[in-house]
C-alpha positions as CSV (number, residue, x, y, z in Angstrom):
1,M,63.8,-150.3,234.8
2,G,61.6,-150.2,237.9
3,K,59.3,-152.9,236.3
4,V,62.4,-155.2,235.8
5,T,63.6,-155.0,239.5
6,A,60.2,-155.6,240.5
7,C,59.8,-158.7,238.3
8,L,63.1,-159.9,239.5
9,R,62.1,-160.2,243.1
10,Y,59.6,-162.9,242.2
11,R,61.0,-164.4,239.0
12,T,64.2,-165.2,236.9
13,L,65.6,-162.8,234.5
14,M,64.3,-165.3,231.6
15,E,60.8,-165.2,233.0
16,C,60.7,-161.7,233.3
17,F,62.0,-161.1,229.8
18,E,59.3,-163.5,228.3
19,G,56.6,-161.8,230.0
20,F,57.4,-158.3,228.9
21,Q,57.8,-159.7,225.3
22,Q,54.2,-161.0,225.5
23,I,52.7,-157.9,226.9
24,D,54.2,-155.9,224.0
25,T,53.2,-158.3,221.5
26,M,49.6,-158.1,222.7
27,G,49.7,-154.4,222.7
28,S,50.8,-154.2,219.1
29,Y,48.0,-156.8,218.4
30,F,45.4,-154.8,219.9
31,S,46.5,-151.6,218.2
32,F,46.5,-153.3,215.0
33,R,42.9,-154.6,215.5
34,E,41.9,-151.1,216.5
35,K,43.3,-149.6,213.3
36,Q,41.9,-152.3,211.0
37,S,38.4,-152.0,212.7
38,H,38.5,-148.1,211.8
39,M,39.5,-148.9,208.2
40,K,36.6,-151.4,207.9
41,G,34.4,-148.6,209.5
42,E,35.3,-146.1,206.7
43,K,34.8,-148.7,204.0
44,N,31.3,-149.6,205.1
45,M,30.3,-145.9,205.4
46,K,31.6,-145.2,201.8
47,K,29.5,-148.3,200.6
48,L,26.3,-147.1,202.4
49,M,26.7,-143.6,200.8
50,I,27.0,-144.9,197.4
51,F,23.8,-147.4,198.1
52,I,21.9,-144.4,199.0
53,A,22.8,-142.5,196.0
54,V,22.0,-145.3,193.7
55,L,18.6,-145.7,195.4
56,A,17.8,-142.1,195.1
57,M,18.5,-142.1,191.3
58,I,16.4,-145.4,190.8
59,S,13.7,-143.7,192.7
60,F,13.7,-140.6,190.7
61,A,13.7,-142.5,187.4
62,I,10.5,-144.5,188.3
63,G,8.8,-141.3,189.9
64,V,8.9,-142.1,193.5
65,I,10.5,-138.8,194.2
66,P,8.5,-136.0,192.4
67,A,10.2,-133.7,190.2
68,W,9.1,-130.6,192.1
69,S,11.0,-131.6,195.0
70,I,14.4,-131.1,193.2
71,D,16.2,-127.8,192.8
72,P,17.0,-127.3,189.0
73,Q,20.0,-125.0,190.0
74,Q,21.7,-127.9,191.8
75,L,21.5,-130.3,188.7
76,P,24.4,-130.2,186.1
77,P,23.6,-128.5,182.7
78,S,22.8,-132.0,181.0
79,A,20.3,-133.0,183.5
80,S,16.7,-132.6,183.1
81,I,13.7,-133.0,185.4
82,N,11.2,-133.7,182.7
83,K,9.3,-137.1,183.3
84,T,8.4,-138.9,180.3
85,I,5.7,-141.5,180.6
86,P,6.9,-144.8,178.7
87,G,5.2,-145.2,175.5
88,K,3.8,-141.4,175.4
89,S,5.1,-138.4,173.8
90,N,5.3,-134.9,175.5
91,A,5.2,-133.1,172.2
92,P,2.1,-131.1,171.5
93,P,-0.3,-132.4,168.8
94,P,0.0,-131.2,165.4
95,C,-2.0,-127.9,164.6
96,V,-5.0,-128.7,162.4
97,P,-5.9,-125.2,160.4
98,T,-9.5,-124.4,160.1
99,T,-11.4,-123.8,156.7
100,C,-13.8,-121.3,155.5
101,E,-16.4,-123.7,155.6
102,K,-15.8,-124.7,159.3
103,A,-15.4,-121.0,160.1
104,G,-19.0,-120.4,159.1
105,A,-20.9,-118.0,156.9
106,G,-19.2,-115.0,158.5
107,A,-16.0,-116.2,157.0
108,S,-17.1,-116.5,153.5
109,C,-15.7,-112.9,152.8
110,G,-12.4,-111.8,153.5
111,N,-9.4,-113.1,155.4
112,I,-9.4,-115.0,158.7
113,A,-6.7,-116.6,160.9
114,D,-6.6,-120.2,160.3
115,G,-5.8,-121.2,164.0
116,C,-2.2,-122.1,163.0
117,G,-0.4,-118.8,162.6
118,K,-1.5,-118.2,159.0
119,T,-4.2,-116.3,157.1
120,L,-6.9,-117.9,155.2
121,Q,-8.3,-116.2,152.2
122,C,-12.1,-117.0,152.0
123,G,-13.0,-114.5,149.4
124,V,-13.4,-115.2,145.6
125,A,-12.3,-111.7,144.3
126,K,-8.9,-111.8,142.5
127,Y,-9.0,-108.6,140.4
128,L,-10.8,-105.2,141.1
129,S,-11.3,-102.1,139.1
130,V,-13.5,-98.9,139.4
131,T,-14.7,-96.1,137.1
132,V,-16.5,-92.8,137.9
133,D,-18.8,-91.1,135.5
134,A,-17.5,-87.7,135.9
135,P,-13.7,-87.6,136.7
136,Q,-13.5,-83.8,136.6
137,Y,-16.5,-81.5,137.2
138,T,-17.0,-77.7,137.1
139,G,-20.5,-76.1,137.8
140,V,-23.3,-76.1,140.1
141,C,-23.4,-78.0,143.4
142,P,-24.0,-80.4,145.2
143,K,-22.6,-82.8,142.5
144,T,-23.7,-86.4,142.8
145,L,-21.1,-88.8,141.2
146,Q,-21.7,-92.5,139.9
147,F,-19.0,-95.0,140.9
148,T,-19.0,-98.3,139.1
149,G,-16.7,-101.3,140.6
150,F,-15.9,-104.5,138.8
151,I,-15.0,-107.6,140.6
152,T,-13.5,-110.6,138.9
153,A,-13.6,-114.0,140.7
154,D,-11.8,-117.1,140.1
155,K,-14.3,-119.5,141.3
156,K,-17.7,-120.0,142.7
157,G,-18.7,-118.0,146.0
158,K,-19.6,-114.8,147.5
159,S,-17.5,-111.7,147.5
160,C,-18.0,-108.7,149.9
161,Y,-17.2,-105.5,149.0
162,S,-17.1,-101.9,150.5
163,W,-17.0,-98.3,149.2
164,I,-14.6,-96.0,151.3
165,G,-14.6,-92.3,151.0
166,I,-15.2,-89.1,153.0
167,D,-18.1,-88.7,154.8
168,T,-20.3,-85.4,155.4
169,K,-18.1,-84.7,158.7
170,G,-14.9,-84.9,156.6
171,Y,-13.6,-88.1,157.9
172,E,-12.6,-91.2,155.8
173,N,-15.1,-93.8,156.5
174,V,-16.8,-97.0,155.3
175,L,-19.9,-95.4,153.2
176,I,-21.6,-98.6,152.3
177,N,-21.1,-102.5,152.3
178,G,-22.4,-105.0,149.9
179,D,-21.9,-108.5,148.5
180,V,-22.4,-110.5,145.2
181,M,-22.6,-114.2,144.4
182,F,-20.6,-115.8,141.7
183,D,-22.0,-119.1,140.3
184,A,-18.7,-119.7,138.6
185,A,-15.4,-117.8,137.9
186,G,-16.2,-114.5,136.0
187,S,-16.7,-110.8,136.5
188,K,-19.5,-108.8,137.9
189,K,-20.1,-105.1,138.4
190,V,-21.7,-103.0,141.3
191,S,-22.6,-99.5,141.5
192,F,-22.6,-96.5,144.0
193,E,-23.8,-93.0,143.8
194,Y,-21.9,-90.5,146.1
195,T,-22.8,-86.9,146.6
196,V,-19.6,-84.7,146.9
197,P,-19.7,-83.1,150.5
198,Y,-19.8,-79.3,150.7
199,N,-16.5,-77.7,150.2
200,L,-14.4,-80.9,150.0
201,P,-10.7,-80.3,149.9
202,V,-8.9,-81.5,146.6
203,N,-6.7,-83.9,148.6
204,K,-9.8,-85.7,149.8
205,Q,-11.6,-86.0,146.6
206,Y,-11.1,-89.9,146.0
207,M,-13.0,-93.1,146.3
208,S,-11.7,-96.6,147.3
209,F,-13.3,-99.9,146.5
210,A,-12.3,-103.0,148.4
211,A,-13.4,-106.6,148.3
212,D,-12.9,-109.7,150.5
213,G,-10.3,-107.7,152.9
214,A,-7.5,-108.4,150.2
215,Q,-8.2,-106.4,147.2
216,W,-8.7,-102.7,146.9
217,V,-8.3,-99.9,144.3
218,K,-8.7,-96.1,144.5
219,I,-9.8,-93.5,141.9
220,Y,-9.4,-89.6,142.2
221,F,-12.0,-87.2,140.9
222,K,-12.1,-83.4,140.8
223,V,-15.1,-81.2,141.5
224,E,-15.3,-77.5,141.5
225,C,-18.3,-75.7,142.4
226,T,-19.2,-72.4,141.0
227,K,-22.5,-72.1,142.8
228,Y,-24.4,-74.0,145.4
229,L,-28.3,-74.5,145.1
230,K,-28.3,-75.5,148.7
231,V,-25.6,-75.0,151.2
232,P,-26.0,-77.6,153.9
233,N,-25.8,-76.8,157.7
234,H,-22.1,-77.0,158.8
């Protein structure tokens, strides 16, 4: 009311009314422009954030951003940080198993690993049998037994064999090793003489015959000594 009174001292009522109306209109105008500018600023900020996000995704895709700079725990379950080179595969090359020939002469007998998780049989023995000249014996000791092993091969090659029994200290051990060559598939025999140790328990009176690490047979015998011509030191 005071503004109206002051205005009427110098102007008419109509002039004062028009002046106040113009001032109110301009105030509304500047208030509207201020709100419009604030809304435009928010829209520009949103556009800038979207642009930065898109730029980061493109940079990561082409390898500008290293994979190690991203925390895998912050990625969604479906995301991956593995970087694939175009035209190349990250899959390991297929495994190529070795052969008995490539493994060398040491692999010509027995089984070896093929390098791809499987076993490679390099020997030729497919069937074994064994006999002893005196399965049961009672008499003067020490007694020497004659064992004969038969090896049947299904192809040309070398077969390595072992005689396994109780040694002079009472332990099971490899007593002797040997090998035999086959010019073709067939059977061959090998022999071994074994002197029964002094006072050998009945449960240890046996002999095993093995070949190429895969085949083996066992034969039992029984020796009862009524007299020792010479008692070994024990």
